[in-house]
C-alpha positions as CSV (number, residue, x, y, z in Angstrom):
1,M,115.2,144.4,91.9
2,S,113.2,141.2,91.8
3,D,112.6,138.5,94.5
4,I,113.7,134.9,94.3
5,T,110.7,133.0,95.9
6,V,109.9,129.4,96.7
7,P,107.4,128.2,94.0
8,A,104.3,126.2,94.6
9,M,105.0,122.5,94.2
10,G,101.7,120.7,94.6
11,E,98.9,120.6,97.1
12,S,100.6,118.2,99.5
13,I,103.8,120.2,99.7
14,T,103.9,123.3,101.9
15,E,107.7,123.7,102.5
16,G,111.1,122.5,101.4
17,T,114.7,122.6,102.3
18,I,117.4,124.5,100.4
19,F,119.6,121.7,99.3
20,K,122.3,123.8,97.6
21,W,122.7,127.3,96.1
22,H,124.5,127.1,92.8
23,V,125.3,130.8,92.7
24,E,126.9,133.4,95.0
25,E,126.1,137.0,95.9
26,G,127.3,139.3,93.1
27,Q,127.3,136.6,90.5
28,A,125.8,137.4,87.1
29,V,123.3,134.9,85.7
30,S,121.3,134.5,82.5
31,Q,117.7,133.6,82.1
32,G,117.3,129.9,82.7
33,D,120.4,129.4,84.8
34,V,119.9,127.2,87.8
35,L,120.0,129.3,91.0
36,L,119.5,126.7,93.6
37,E,118.2,123.1,94.3
38,L,115.2,122.7,96.6
39,E,114.6,119.4,98.4
40,T,111.0,118.4,99.2
41,D,109.4,115.3,100.8
42,K,109.1,113.7,97.3
43,V,111.3,115.3,94.7
44,N,114.2,117.7,94.3
45,L,113.4,120.9,92.3
46,E,115.7,123.3,90.5
47,I,114.8,127.0,90.7
48,S,116.1,128.9,87.7
49,A,116.6,132.6,87.0
50,E,113.5,134.1,85.3
51,E,115.6,136.9,83.6
52,D,119.2,138.1,83.2
53,G,120.7,139.9,86.2
54,V,122.9,139.7,89.2
55,V,122.3,137.8,92.5
56,E,122.2,140.7,94.9
57,K,121.3,139.0,98.1
58,I,120.9,135.4,99.4
59,L,118.5,135.5,102.4
60,R,118.3,131.9,103.3
61,K,121.3,129.5,103.3
62,D,121.8,125.8,102.5
63,G,119.9,123.6,104.9
64,D,117.3,126.1,105.8
65,T,113.6,125.1,105.8
66,V,111.6,127.5,103.7
67,Q,107.8,127.9,103.0
68,I,106.0,128.1,99.7
69,G,106.0,131.7,98.5
70,E,108.8,132.8,100.9
71,V,111.4,135.2,99.5
72,I,114.8,133.5,99.8
73,G,116.9,135.9,97.7
74,R,116.9,139.0,95.5
75,M,118.2,139.7,92.1
76,G,119.2,143.0,90.4
77,T,118.0,143.4,86.8
78,G,118.7,145.9,84.0
79,G,120.7,148.9,85.2
80,D,120.8,147.6,88.8
81,A,122.6,144.5,87.7
82,K,125.6,146.2,86.0
83,P,127.1,148.0,89.0
84,A,126.8,144.8,91.1
85,S,129.0,142.9,88.6
86,A,131.9,145.4,89.0
87,P,134.1,144.1,91.8
88,A,135.9,147.4,92.4
89,A,132.7,149.3,93.0
90,K,131.5,146.5,95.3
91,E,134.6,146.7,97.4
92,E,134.6,150.5,97.7
93,A,130.9,150.9,98.4
94,P,130.9,149.6,102.0
95,Q,133.8,151.9,102.9
96,A,132.8,155.0,101.1
97,Q,129.1,154.8,101.9
98,R,129.1,153.9,105.6
99,P,125.7,155.5,106.1
100,S,124.3,152.9,103.7
101,A,125.2,150.1,106.1
102,P,122.1,150.8,108.2
103,A,120.1,150.6,105.1
104,A,121.3,147.1,104.6
105,A,120.3,146.3,108.2
106,P,116.6,146.0,107.4
107,A,117.5,143.0,105.3
108,Q,119.1,141.5,108.4
109,P,115.8,141.6,110.4
110,A,114.6,138.8,108.2
111,A,116.7,136.6,110.4
112,P,115.4,138.1,113.7
113,A,111.9,138.0,112.2
114,A,112.4,134.3,111.7
115,A,113.9,134.1,115.2
116,E,111.0,135.9,116.9
117,P,108.6,132.9,116.5
118,A,111.2,130.9,118.3
119,R,110.0,132.5,121.5
120,S,106.6,130.9,120.8
121,G,107.8,127.4,120.1
122,E,109.8,127.6,116.9
123,G,113.4,127.0,118.1
124,E,115.4,123.8,117.5
125,G,112.3,121.8,118.1
126,Y,110.5,123.6,115.3
127,L,113.2,122.7,112.9
128,A,113.0,119.1,113.8
129,A,109.2,118.9,113.6
130,S,107.2,117.7,110.7
131,P,104.8,120.2,109.0
132,A,101.8,118.6,110.5
133,A,103.3,118.7,114.0
134,R,104.2,122.4,113.5
135,K,100.6,123.2,112.5
136,L,99.2,121.3,115.5
137,A,101.6,123.0,117.9
138,R,100.6,126.4,116.6
139,E,96.9,125.7,117.0
140,Q,97.4,124.5,120.6
141,G,100.0,127.1,121.5
142,I,102.6,124.5,122.4
143,D,106.3,125.2,122.4
144,L,107.9,122.5,120.3
145,D,111.2,122.8,122.3
146,Q,109.3,121.3,125.2
147,V,107.9,118.3,123.2
148,S,109.8,115.0,123.6
149,S,110.2,112.4,120.9
150,R,111.5,108.8,120.8
151,D,112.6,109.2,117.2
152,P,116.4,108.5,117.0
153,K,117.0,111.8,115.2
154,G,114.7,113.8,117.5
155,R,112.0,114.3,114.8
156,I,108.7,115.4,116.2
157,Y,105.4,114.2,114.9
158,P,101.8,115.1,115.6
159,D,101.4,112.2,118.0
160,N,104.2,113.7,120.1
161,V,102.5,117.0,120.2
162,K,99.2,115.3,121.2
163,N,100.9,113.4,124.0
164,H,102.5,116.6,125.3
165,A,99.1,118.4,125.3
166,E,97.4,115.5,127.2
167,A,100.2,115.2,129.8
168,P,102.1,118.5,129.9
169,A,104.2,117.6,132.9
170,A,105.7,114.4,131.5
171,P,107.4,115.9,128.4
172,Q,109.2,118.4,130.6
173,A,110.7,115.7,132.7
174,A,111.5,113.6,129.7
175,A,112.8,116.5,127.6
176,P,116.4,116.4,128.9
177,A,116.6,112.6,128.1
178,P,116.9,113.0,124.3
179,Q,119.5,115.8,124.8
180,A,121.5,113.6,127.2
181,A,121.2,110.6,124.9
182,A,122.4,112.4,121.8
183,P,126.0,112.9,122.9
184,A,126.1,109.4,124.2
185,A,126.3,108.0,120.7
186,V,129.6,109.7,120.1
187,S,130.9,110.0,123.7
188,Q,133.2,106.9,123.6
189,P,136.8,108.2,123.4
190,G,138.8,106.9,120.5
191,K,135.7,105.5,118.8
192,P,135.1,107.1,115.4
193,A,131.5,108.2,114.7
194,E,129.7,110.7,112.4
195,R,126.4,112.4,113.0
196,T,124.4,113.7,110.0
197,R,120.9,115.0,109.8
198,M,118.5,112.9,107.7
199,S,117.6,114.4,104.3
200,R,114.0,115.6,104.1
201,R,113.2,112.7,101.8
202,R,114.8,110.1,104.0
203,A,112.9,111.5,107.1
204,T,109.7,111.3,105.1
205,I,110.3,107.8,104.0
206,A,111.0,106.8,107.6
207,K,107.9,108.5,108.9
208,R,105.6,106.9,106.2
209,L,107.0,103.4,106.8
210,V,106.5,103.6,110.5
211,E,103.0,105.1,109.9
212,A,102.1,102.3,107.6
213,Q,103.1,99.7,110.2
214,R,101.2,101.5,112.9
215,T,97.9,102.1,111.1
216,A,97.5,99.0,108.9
217,A,96.9,95.4,109.9
218,M,99.8,94.2,107.8
219,L,100.4,90.6,107.1
220,T,102.7,88.9,104.5
221,T,102.2,85.7,102.6
222,F,105.0,83.9,100.6
223,N,105.3,81.7,97.6
224,E,107.9,80.7,95.0
225,V,108.0,80.9,91.2
226,D,109.7,78.6,88.8
227,M,111.2,81.2,86.4
228,T,112.2,78.6,83.7
229,A,109.6,79.6,81.2
230,I,110.2,83.3,81.4
231,M,114.0,82.9,81.2
232,D,113.5,80.7,78.2
233,I,111.4,83.3,76.4
234,R,113.9,86.0,77.3
235,K,116.7,83.9,75.9
236,R,114.9,83.2,72.7
237,R,113.3,86.5,72.1
238,K,115.6,89.2,73.6
239,D,117.5,90.0,70.5
240,A,114.4,90.3,68.3
241,F,112.6,92.2,71.0
242,K,115.5,94.7,71.4
243,E,115.8,95.2,67.6
244,K,112.1,95.8,67.2
245,H,111.3,98.0,70.2
246,D,114.8,99.4,71.0
247,I,114.4,98.4,74.7
248,G,115.5,95.2,76.5
249,L,113.0,92.6,77.6
250,G,113.3,92.4,81.4
251,F,111.4,90.7,84.2
252,M,109.4,93.7,85.3
253,S,107.0,93.7,82.3
254,F,106.1,90.0,83.1
255,F,105.5,90.8,86.7
256,T,103.6,94.0,86.0
257,K,101.3,92.1,83.6
258,A,100.8,89.3,86.1
259,V,100.0,91.8,88.9
260,V,97.4,93.5,86.7
261,G,95.8,90.1,85.8
262,A,95.6,89.1,89.5
263,L,94.2,92.5,90.6
264,K,91.4,92.1,88.1
265,K,90.5,88.8,89.8
266,F,90.9,90.2,93.4
267,P,89.9,93.8,93.2
268,H,90.2,94.5,97.0
269,L,94.0,94.5,96.5
270,N,93.6,97.4,94.2
271,A,91.8,99.5,96.7
272,E,92.3,101.8,99.7
273,I,90.5,102.6,103.0
274,D,88.9,106.0,103.5
275,G,87.4,106.1,107.0
276,E,84.9,103.3,107.1
277,D,84.6,103.2,103.3
278,I,86.5,101.0,100.8
279,I,87.5,102.6,97.5
280,V,88.1,100.0,94.8
281,K,90.1,101.4,91.9
282,K,88.9,100.5,88.4
283,Y,92.2,101.4,86.9
284,Y,95.7,100.0,87.3
285,D,98.5,102.5,88.1
286,I,101.3,100.3,89.2
287,G,104.1,101.8,91.4
288,I,107.6,100.5,90.7
289,A,110.0,101.0,93.6
290,V,113.4,102.4,92.5
291,S,116.4,102.9,94.6
292,A,117.9,106.4,94.2
293,K,120.7,108.3,96.0
294,E,118.3,109.9,98.5
295,G,116.4,106.7,99.2
296,L,113.6,104.6,97.7
297,V,111.1,106.3,95.4
298,V,108.0,104.8,93.8
299,P,107.2,106.3,90.3
300,V,104.0,105.1,88.8
301,V,103.4,103.3,85.5
302,R,100.0,104.7,84.5
303,D,97.2,102.5,83.0
304,A,99.5,99.4,83.0
305,D,96.7,97.2,81.8
306,R,96.6,99.1,78.5
307,L,100.4,98.9,77.8
308,S,102.3,96.3,75.9
309,F,105.4,94.5,77.2
310,A,107.6,97.0,75.3
311,D,105.6,100.0,76.6
312,I,106.0,98.8,80.2
313,E,109.7,98.2,79.8
314,R,110.2,101.6,78.2
315,E,108.1,103.5,80.8
316,I,110.0,101.8,83.7
317,A,113.4,102.6,82.2
318,T,112.4,106.2,81.7
319,L,111.0,106.6,85.3
320,A,114.0,104.8,86.8
321,G,116.4,107.2,84.9
322,K,114.5,110.2,86.2
323,A,114.5,108.8,89.8
324,R,118.3,108.4,89.8
325,S,118.8,111.9,88.3
326,N,116.3,113.6,90.7
327,T,114.2,114.8,87.8
328,L,110.9,113.1,88.6
329,A,107.8,115.3,88.6
330,L,105.3,115.1,91.5
331,S,102.7,113.8,89.1
332,E,104.9,110.8,88.4
333,L,104.9,109.8,92.0
334,Q,101.3,110.2,93.0
335,G,98.2,108.1,92.8
336,G,99.6,104.5,92.4
337,T,97.1,101.7,93.2
338,F,99.5,98.8,93.9
339,T,103.3,98.6,94.2
340,I,106.0,96.2,93.0
341,T,109.5,96.2,94.7
342,N,112.4,94.1,93.5
343,G,114.9,93.4,96.2
344,G,116.4,90.7,94.0
345,T,118.5,93.4,92.2
346,F,120.5,93.7,95.4
347,G,120.7,90.0,96.1
348,S,117.8,89.7,98.6
349,L,116.6,86.1,98.9
350,L,113.5,86.8,101.0
351,S,112.0,89.9,102.7
352,T,108.8,91.4,103.9
353,P,107.9,94.5,102.0
354,I,106.1,97.3,103.8
355,L,102.9,98.7,102.4
356,N,103.0,101.9,100.4
357,A,100.1,103.7,102.1
358,P,97.3,104.2,101.3
359,Q,97.7,101.2,99.1
360,V,96.7,97.9,100.6
361,G,99.0,95.6,98.7
362,I,102.7,95.4,97.7
363,L,104.5,92.5,95.9
364,G,108.1,91.8,96.7
365,M,110.4,90.1,94.1
366,H,113.6,88.5,95.1
367,N,116.8,86.9,93.8
368,I,116.7,84.0,91.3
369,Q,118.6,81.0,92.5
370,L,119.0,77.5,91.1
371,R,117.4,75.1,93.5
372,P,116.5,71.4,93.3
373,V,112.8,71.0,92.5
374,A,110.8,67.8,92.5
375,I,109.3,67.5,89.1
376,D,107.4,64.3,90.0
377,A,107.8,61.4,92.3
378,E,110.8,60.1,90.3
379,R,112.6,63.2,89.1
380,M,114.5,66.1,90.6
381,E,115.8,69.1,88.5
382,N,117.7,72.2,89.3
383,R,115.3,75.1,88.4
384,P,115.7,78.9,88.6
385,M,113.4,79.7,91.5
386,M,112.3,83.1,93.0
387,Y,110.6,83.7,96.3
388,I,107.8,86.2,96.0
389,A,106.1,88.0,98.9
390,L,102.8,89.8,99.2
391,S,102.2,92.2,102.1
392,Y,98.6,93.2,102.5
393,D,96.2,95.1,104.7
394,H,94.2,92.5,106.6
395,R,91.5,95.1,107.4
396,I,90.0,94.7,103.9
397,V,91.9,91.8,102.4
398,D,91.2,88.3,103.7
399,G,94.0,85.9,104.1
400,A,92.4,83.4,101.6
401,D,92.2,86.1,98.9
402,A,95.8,87.2,99.6
403,V,97.0,83.6,99.2
404,R,95.0,83.0,96.0
405,F,96.2,86.4,94.6
406,L,99.8,85.3,95.0
407,V,99.1,81.9,93.6
408,T,97.5,83.6,90.6
409,I,100.6,85.6,90.0
410,K,102.7,82.4,90.3
411,E,100.6,80.5,87.8
412,M,100.7,83.4,85.3
413,L,104.5,83.7,85.6
414,E,105.0,80.0,85.2
415,D,102.8,80.0,82.1
416,P,103.8,83.4,80.5
417,E,101.7,82.9,77.4
418,S,98.6,83.3,79.6
419,L,99.7,86.9,80.2
420,L,98.9,87.7,76.6
421,L,95.4,86.3,77.0
422,E,94.4,88.3,80.0
423,G,91.9,91.0,79.1
């Protein structure tokens, strides 16, 4: 008999949610077969069988939150596995060996054991709380079921726990309010509605976006780019580029190169705040926002300043493919210094991107539209124009530098040959 445990998944991840078991109790598996899929804040992870055997027991079900190292199932191996695969023996065993039923009972206390902490604040509130909120509640001896939250889904964060600790009487009075409000959303007779719990990743995205707006002095500046020169290069060179590099020449390589060039001129946009210190990064790991089934993820193109146009296009294509198939590794999501997001792929004309903390800058690309542009005092032409947006943290980035940063990107994109000359 061997245990199926939750593996370690990185320093910042302490728990996950069982997204789906791919096997059933009594099912024979071979080494390498996928047993279940685990959902974390950042990636989905497949847990595979380490050896041949039979799944003897599934201890935690789909949707359960589990901790790193926790035993979530058991497998029979070798001689133990063979009897479990015989259906007849499996059916007769419970009837013929009734005394063995109590022996199975100790496996059941795993559920009561998990339920015991509920008396000390780990009931439904515990399930809805973030890991940091749970830790803080345990340290202060606070019952999470008594903590109120204004989150639409009832999610509890550390601030909610702190507020409860500072004013214990208020949450008790407010606690019934979320419970009363929840049914109200579906209480209208004859009005169809559906309630689903946020996925772990969606809840994490929501939390981080709100946190970024709450902690950063975020401002956005806008400009527009005449895409004529880039579109002309792509039209003339796309076939030769594809034939030589076996990858298409898209817009992202131009924008990535322009961002790197601008970051070298305005290094405070390639930085982060640590307390009262400013950490300026001397490398250029550019995050590229990708829309996946479970929400937006931002894989990172490492050392973008050292990559060619073809290398950048190839790396982005690889990371985007992994994002959409949920096969990104944690290392591919961590440590970016600046982010680019392209709402134009969905038709967005103009938007205000939210910072990807702890980064202090994010560039938003948008849809390309033909618009009349004044060439000089006498001439007007229809040009392919794109609005671009830079959101930045005003705590360390001055407005003048943010505007000049965006103008630098505009100038480089409108004169693409300059991108090849940037060191």
